[in-house]
N, C-alpha and C positions, 0 to 999 in steps of 0.2 A: 307635720314635720316640714321644714324648709327644704325646697327643692335643691338638689345638688347642682353646682355650677359645672358645666361640661365645657371642655375646650371647643371653641367654635371651628367650623369648617367652611371653606368656600363652597358654593353650590356645586361646582364641578367635582370637587373632592368627594362630596356626599354622593353624587351620582356614580362615581367610579366605585364607591364602596357599597352601593345599593345591592349588588349581587349577593352580598352576605346577609342582607336584611330579610326578616320573615316576609314571605310573599303570599298575599291573599288575592285569589282571582275572584272577581265579582261578576256574576251573570244574573240576568233577569229579563223576563218578557217585557214587551212594550208596555209603557206606563207603570211599571212596577216600582219606579223610584230610583233606578240605578243612577241616572244623571243627577238626581237630587243628592244622593249619597256623596258623589264627587264634590258637589257644591258645598256641602257642610264640612268637608275635610280640607279642601284647598283653602289656604288663608285668603282673607278678604282683599288683599292688595292684588292678587293674581287672578282670582276666580272671575272677576268682571271681564277679563279678556277672553275667557274660554266659554262664556255662557252662550255664545253663538250656537254652540253645539249642544246646549242643554235646554230642555223644556218639553212642552207637550206636542211639539210639531212631530209629524210622522217620520221626518228624515233628519238624521244627524250624521256626524262625521263617521266615515267607514274606515278610518285608520286605527288599528290597534294601538292602545296607549298604556304606558306604565307611568303611574304617579309614584315617585320615590319621595317619601316624606322623611325628613330628618330635622329634629328640633335644634341640632347643632348649627344649622344654617341660621346665622344670627339675625338677619333682617328679612321681614316678610316680603319686601319688594324684590329681593334678589332670588334668582332661580337659574338653573342650568338645563340645557336640552341636548339630547343626542337624537338625530334623525337618521335612522338606518335606511339605506337606499337598496332597492332591488331593480332588476332589469325592467324596463318598460313593459307593462302587460299588454303587448300588442295583440296577442291572440284573443284577449277578452273583448277588445274593440272589433277585431276582424270577424269574430263569429257573429256579431250583431250586424255588421255590414253585409256579410255573406247571406244571412237569412232575409234581411230586408231587401237586398238587391235581387234575390231569387224571386221573391213575391212580385216585385216591380217589373222584372223582366217577363214573367209569365203574364202579368196583367196587361202588358203592352204587346202581346202577341209575338213575343220572341224577337222584337225589333230593337236593334241597338240604338238606332236614331231616336225612336220614340221613348225608349227607356231613359236615355240621357236627357231628353227634353222634359221628362217627368220628374227629374231630380230637382226639387226646389227647396226653399228654406224650410217649409213645413215638413217635407219628407226627411230632410237632413236632420231636423230636430230630434227625430226618433233615434238617430245614430248618436248624437251628442248627449242625449238624455234618455237612455233606455228605460222601458217601463219597470224593469226589476231593480232599477237604481244600483246596478252592479258597479257603476262608475259615473262620473260627472264631467262632462266637457262643455257644458253650456256656457260657462264664463269665458271660454276660449274661442267662441264662434268667430270672432274677428281675426283670430290667428289661424283658423282652419278654413282654408278656401274651398268652397263648393266647386268652383270652376277647375281648380287644380285636381280635385278629386275626380271630376268627370273626365278630365283629360287623362288621368292616370289609369282609368278603367275602360276607356273607349276601345282600345285594341283587344283587351281581354274579352269584352262583350262581343266584339266582332268574331273572335275565335269561337266563342260559344255558339253564336248564331250560325256560323258556317261549319260547325263541327260535322265530321262524318264518322259513324252514322249521325243523322240529324238529331237535334234535340227532341223533336216530336217522336221520331222512331224509337229513341231510347226510352222515352216515357212509356210508349206502348209495350216495349219489352219488359220494362220494370213493373208495369201494371200487371202484366200477365204473370210474372214471377211472384207477385205479392197478392195474387187473386184471393188466396185463402185467408189472408190477414185483414181484408177489407180496409185497406189504407186509403185515406183521402187523396184525391188527385193533386191537391196543393202540396201535400207532403212528398208525393212521388216526384213532382216537378222540382221541389227543393233539393231532393236527393240527387237528381240528375244534374241540376245546376252545379252542385258542389262536386260531383264526380268529374264533370268536364273541367271545372275550374282547377281541380287538383291535378289534371293531366296536362295543363297548359305549360309551355316552356318557361324556364326561369327568366329568359330575356324579356318576354312579354309581361311578366309579372313584376319585373324589377322596378318599374316606375311607380306602380301601386304601392309596393312595400316601402319604397323610398318615401312616398307621401305619408304612409302610416307611421314610419319611424320618425318622420319630421314632427309629428304630434308629440312623441316622447321627448324629443330634443327640446321642443318649446316648453313642455312642462318642467323639464330639468332647468332650463334657462330661467324660467319664472321663479323657480324655487331658489336658485342661486342669487337672483336679483333681490328676492325677499330677504335672504339671510345676510347679504352683503359680501363684499370681496374677502373680508378677513375670516369669514366663518365657512370653512369647507364642509361639504356634506359628509356625514359619517363621524365627524369629530364631536367632542364635547365642548360646549361653549357657555360662558356665563352671560347672563342678561339681567336687566333691571326693568321693573315696572315704572320707574321714573325716567323722564327724558334727559335730565341732567344728572348723571351719576358716573361712578367709576366704570360701570359696565355699559355695554351697548344697550340701547333701548329695545326691549323685546315685546312690547305690547302689541304692535302691529303684526309681528310674526305670529304670536299666539292667536290673535283674532283671525288671521288668514288661515292658519293650519287647522283651526277648529271650525272654520266655515264649512258647513255640510255640502256646499255646492262647488267647492274648489276641486281641481282634478288630481290632487297629489296622491290619492290612494293608488293610482296607477304606477307610481314610482317609489312610494314610501312603504317600507315593510312595517315599521312601527316607530313610535315616538316615545322617548323616555323624558319625563319632566321631573326634575328634582326641585323641591321647594320646602319651605317650613310649613308644617300643618297649622291649623287654627289653634289659637291659644287655649280654647275651651277643652280640647282633647289632650293637650300637653299637660294641663294642670291635673287631669284625672289619672295620668299614667304614673308608673313606678318612679318615685322621686330619685332613686339611685341609679336608674338606667336611662340613657337618652332615648326618647321616643323615636323609633326608626322602623318603618315598614314600607313595603311596596304593594300598592294596589294595582292589579292588572285588569284592564278591561280588554278581553280577548278580541272583541269585534269593534274596538273603538267605542263610541257611544251609540252604536246602532241597536236595532231591536231584533229580538227573536219572538216567535209566536208563542202564545200560551196554549200549546198542545203537546202531546206526549213525544212526538218525533222531534219537535224543536227543542224541548227540554233535554231530551237524551243527547241530541246533537251538541247543545251548548255545554252540557256536563262533560261530554267527550272531549270537546275542544279545551275546556278548562283543565281537565286531568292531563291532557297532553302538554300543558305548559309547565309541568313539573312544579306545581304549587305546593306550599306548605299547608294551606287550607283553602277551602272554597266557600264563598259567601253567595247564597242564592236568595234572591228577592222574589217574593210571590205576592201578587196583587189581590187583596181580599175582596175587591169589588167584582172580581170575576165570578161567573156562575159556580155554584157548589160542585157540580159534576165535572167542570173543567179543572178546578183546583184538585179534586180527588184524582182525576186521570193523570194530572201532572205529578202528583205525589207517587202514584204507581210507577211512573216513568223514572222518577228520582230513585225510588227503591231498587229498581232494576240496575241502575248504574252504581249504586252505593257499594255493591259487592266489590267492584273494581276499586273504588275509592278506599274501602277498608283494606284491601290487599296492599295498596300503595301507602297505607297509613296516612291518608289525607282526610281529615274531618270535613264534613259538609254542614255548614251552619245555615239554617233557613230563617230568614226574617220575613214574616208576613206583614206587608205594608198597607198603607191607605186605611188604617184602622179608623181614622177620624171620619172618613167618608162613609164607611160601612156603618159606624155607630150613629152618625147623623141620619142615615137612611132609616135605621132601626127606630130611633127616637121619633122621627117624623111619621113613621107608620103606626106608632103606638096610639092608644086611645087618648085623644085630646079633646078638650072642651070646644076648641075652635080650630079652624083650618090654619090659623096663624101659629107658628112655632115660637114658644116663649121659653124664657130661662127656667120657669117652673116646670115645664115639660121635661127639660133635660135633668133637672134636680130629681124629679120623681122617677124617671125611667133609666137613668144612666147606668146604674149598677146592674140592672136586669139586662140591659143591652150588651154590656161587657160580658156578663155571664153567658149570654146566648152566643156571642162571638167566640169566646174561649172554648165553649163546648164543641163548636164546629172545628176549631183549630185542633183540639185534642183528637177529634175524629180523623183529621188529616194526618196527624203525627203517628197514629196507630199504624199507618201504612209504611212508616219509615223505621228501619232498624236503629238508626241514630236519632235520638230524640233532642237534637240540638235545634229547638224551635223557639222563636220569640216573635212577639207582635209589637208593632210600633206605628206611629204616625210619622210621615216624612214631610208633612206640611206644618209649619210652625207659626202660630199666631200669638200675639201678645195676650196675656191672661185676661186683660180687660175686655177684649173683643172675642175671646174664645169661650163659648158656652160650655164646652166639654170640660175644659180645665176648671172653670168656675163651679160646675156641678160636682166634679170629683172632690174639690176642696170643701165644698159645702157638705158633702157626705163623709168627709174625713178619710178619703181614700188616697193612698200614696201613688196610685196608678196615673195620677195627673202627669207624672214625669215622663210617661210614655208618649205624651203629646208635646214634649219640649225637647230641644236638642240634647238635654242632659241624658235622656233615656237612650238616645242613639249613641252618644259618646261613651256612655257606660258600657253598652253592649259591644261596641267596636273595641274598646279598651280590653274587655274580657277576652274577645276573640284574638287580639294581638298577643296578649299574655299567654293564653293557652297554646297558640300557634308556636310561639317561641319555646315554651316549656316542652312541647312534644319533640322538638328537635334535640334537646339536651339529653345527655346520658343520665341514667338513674342516679339520684343522689345530688345532682347539680340543679339548682333552682333558677339561676340567672346566668346570662351570657358572661363570658370571661373577658376582662379588659386586658389587652395586650398591646405593647408598643412594638411595631415591626420596623425593620431596617428600611424597607420600601413599603410605604403605606398603601400603595396602589396594587401590591401583589399579595397573594394569600399568605397568611401567617404560617400555615402548615400545608405542605403539598404532598399528595399521594401519587406515587408513580408505579405503573405496572410495567414490568420488564417482559415484553411479549416474547422475546427470543427464548426465554427459559420454559415457556409452555407452548412452543410452536405446534406441538401435537394437537392441542385443543383448538388453536386457531386454524390449523390445517383441516381439522374435522369440520369446523364451522364452514370453511370455504368449500369443502367437498360437498356438504349438504346443499349449499346455496347454488352450486354450479353443476353438480353431477347428478343429484337426486331429481329424477324427472317429475316426481309428484310435487316437488317444491318449485322447480324451474318452470314447469307448465302452469303453476299457480300464479306466477307474477309476470310471465311473458305473455304476449298475445298470440294465441294459437288459432283463433277463429279466422276463417277465410272471408267472412263478411266484413264490409266496411264499417268502421266505428263512427258513431255520431260525434260531430264536433263539440256539441254541448256536453257530451259525456266526458270527452277528453279534457275540456276546460274545468269541469266539475272535479274530475279526478286530480288534476294538477293542483287546484286550489286546496283540496282536502289533503293532498300529500304534504303541502307546506304547513298544514296544521296537525299533522300526525294522524290523520284519519284515513280510512279506506273508502272505496266507492264501489257500489254494485249497480250494474245497469239491468234494466228489464225491458229492453227495446223489442218491438215486434218486427221492425224492418231493418234494423242495424245489427252489427255484431255485438255480442254481450261479453262482459268481463266482470269479475269480482276480485278486486285486489286491495289488500291492506298491507303495505310494505312494513310499516312499523310493527303491527301485530305479528306478522310472519317472522321478522327478525327477533322480536322479543321472545317468541316461542323457542326459536332455535338457540338463542343465547342461554335461556334458562335450562334447556335440555343439556347443552354442552358444558355450561358452568352452573351447576345446580345451587351453589351457595358460595359465600365468600371463603368458607373454610377450604374449599378446593383450591382457591388461589393462594391463600395464606400458607397452607401446608406445602404448596409447591415453592414457597419462598420467592414469589414474584412481586409482591406488593411491598414497596418501600415507603417509609415515612420520612419526609425531607423537611428539615427545620432550618435551612440556610438563611431564612429571612428573619430569624430571631437571634438576639444576642443571648449569652449564657444565662443571665439573670432572668430574662423574660421566659426562656424555656423552663427554667427551674420553677418559676411562678406557675406556669401552665401545668406542669407535672404535679405540683402540690395540690392544685385545684382538682385535677382529674383523679388523683390517687391519695385522698386524704387519710385513708386507713392503711396505706402501703400494700394493699392487696396486689396491685399490678406490679409493684417492685418485686415481690416474691415470685410472681409468675415470670417476670422478665428475665430473671437470672437463674431460673430453675434449670439444672443440668448443664449449665454453661461452665466451662473450665475456669475456676477461680483465678488461675494464673493469667488468663486472658483478661478477665475483668479488672484485675489490679492495675493493668497497663492502660486501661481506658481513661479518657478525660471525663470530667463531670458532665460535659455536654453529651458525650457518647453514651454515658450511663442514662442520663435523662431522656435522650432520644429513644433508647431501647424501652424504657418504662412507658413513654408516651405511645410508642408503637404497639406495645402490648395492650394498653388501655383502648386505643382506637380499634385494634383487632377485636377485642371483646365487644365493643360497641357495634361494629358491623356484623359480627358473627351471631350476636344474640338479639338483634333488633329486627324490625320489619323493613329496615332501610334497604335491604337487598333488592326488593321488588321496585322500590323507587329509583334506585340507581340503574337497574337494568332497563326500566321503562324509559328513562332519559337517554341511555345509551342507544336503545333501539330507535328512538326518534332521530338521534343524530346520525346513525348509520343509514337511515332511510332518506334523510334530507338535511337535518340540522347542521351536520359537519360542513365546514366552509369549503373543503376540497370537493366533497360529493355534491353539495348544492351548486357549486360553480359549473361542474360538468353537466349535471341534469338540466340546470337552467339553460345552458348553452344549446342543448338539444331541443328543448321546448321552444326556444326563441327562433329557431331556424324558420325561414320562410317556406315551409313545406306543408303538405296537407295535414289535417288533424289526425287522420288515420295513420299516416306515415310517422307523424310526431310521436304518437303513443307507442307504436311498435318499436321505433328506434330508441325511445327513452327507456323502455323496459329492457331491451337488449343491452343497453348501455349499463344498466344496473348489474347485469350478469358479468359484463366485462370488468366493471369496478370490483365486484366480489372476487374475481379470479386473480387480481393483482397482488403482488407482495405488499404493496403499500396499504392494502385494506387491513392486513393483519396488524400493522403498526397503528392504523386508525382505531381499530377495536381497543387495543391496549391503552392508547392515549385517552379515548373517550371514557373508559372505565375509570382510569385514574382521575380525570378531570371531574367526573360526576361525584366521586368520593371526596375529592378536594372541596368542591362546592358545598357539600353537606357538612363536612367538618368545620369549615370556616363560618357557617351560620351559627356556630356556638360561640364565636369570638367577635368582640367589638374592638376594632383597631383604634387606638388613641394616639 
């Protein structure tokens, strides 16, 4: 069938509407093929500019990225970008400086002069490029003056050197306190250094923090220069891969942003890139629906390890993105026990995915390399590997591999498993494809892009279908008055159920078992590394548990705590609907579009009967057609939310926004975190601030708005605006 012609969209329009597209979060251990997946989906005109961050090198860009694909973007070379900015992550850099400086100070016998003399280019490189690659400042070394740094800390080091009691005396006391823990003397010295640093006056520290903030200002200036005067940060802008075009040339911008050693991860929260996907996947998709989906890479194109803790952590991050489905890539070249252990870890997390109604699709990758190894190890006449060897052993090798995969899948309750090769060779030089064709096997497609495109297309279709109500097979086409706004909006009137919100607030601020669970009660100093780790996880909706021997400990998961309380106080949507606090607003639709939507939702008029049951006929007779249709749609949506598993998905999203994602809350918490105060003080004040936020009247309004917004987002994923 000939593909339907869809009205074209400018890239920025496609990006604005991408929120309503099915979202697939992709995760995968290092070398699993995650970068290659992006490569085969982004069209050929744009992919060349972002391959800086794609490949076999161990370090790739650490900025989370959303790829919004929409075939209605007419030209391959046109794309749009939105770069969301965050406050400069000064404390990420500061913790590195603090630790490295403590070592240097101790190794120079507590002498300020000798310590400053020891700060050279080689030492400073460890600050610019830390070993854990948490950030990258190496490319800015000419903009970050070592001499200015030394001048900014000179008085601080003098204060530490001349502190009373002395540094050495404090070390002796701390060593005695920790005698039972058998702590290394280097660790004790670092603790003492950080303790004294934290007690130094703001006036002495001001110059250092000004130097540190100057790094953030430079990064921001560099990004502004890269984008140009007309493209403000945070906005959506159109670009072209061609230098002479109606849009600004964006090739250099893409190359720079995806350069793994640029410093922008310290100020960029995430990037969204909207472009046309490759033609090969468009031709495979439903010819009556425009191909549109969002692929989210939670950690940019960085790597996670192939171990159970890393896999669980990655799945946790993926689930916290409120995805419609998750795509997990697993490298078949890994050892059998490592893959099996990873599958056990996946199974542990799948219970949460099932509750949220989020399918996890597993693709086992690098099949070509595994099969090549199996063929190479088979009985051969010579040590030279020939095409005849592939012909003779290829089917057995694949059977062997598939048997192993079936074993892995028995560990998973969801059997959404597939194997593919993500390295594609021309048939003429690929002995695997030639052998499979010689044997008459159709599995040769697994070693061509067709196999991947077919699998991705199936995942996209299934993802979209799972969002739709029962009886509706495809998204509904609607023309809205404002194409940038939701077609249907859900609003929760919080004042009408103030008793529920008051109960939530009471638990969060008066129940000591809850309050003591998220505020810091330990008298011991907290580790700076623990505070940074907690904050970074908070931004991703995760909790953090410390197991320190010499520092104070805490175990806090703000999102999980809020989710539990929300579900206890609002156990289902029926509670809200029966209180008549959820409104369905269709002000963005003209009458005929609303009528079309109602006809699609209520083909057998079941919801019409429910909508007007027990309502005074005298009232209905005075209603306009739009009012009647609004009531029918309201009833259909009520049934959708009341009878589906979407309740948990909505509450999960609301819990994240109440813990960090909401703009008002995020701004307040970030403000506390960015203060030039000690890490211990930062953590205590940050968690106390949460309690203050929960106690405000504004928090009740935030809860109501977040529930309505989460419901709105879900409903509009059923609709394609034209």
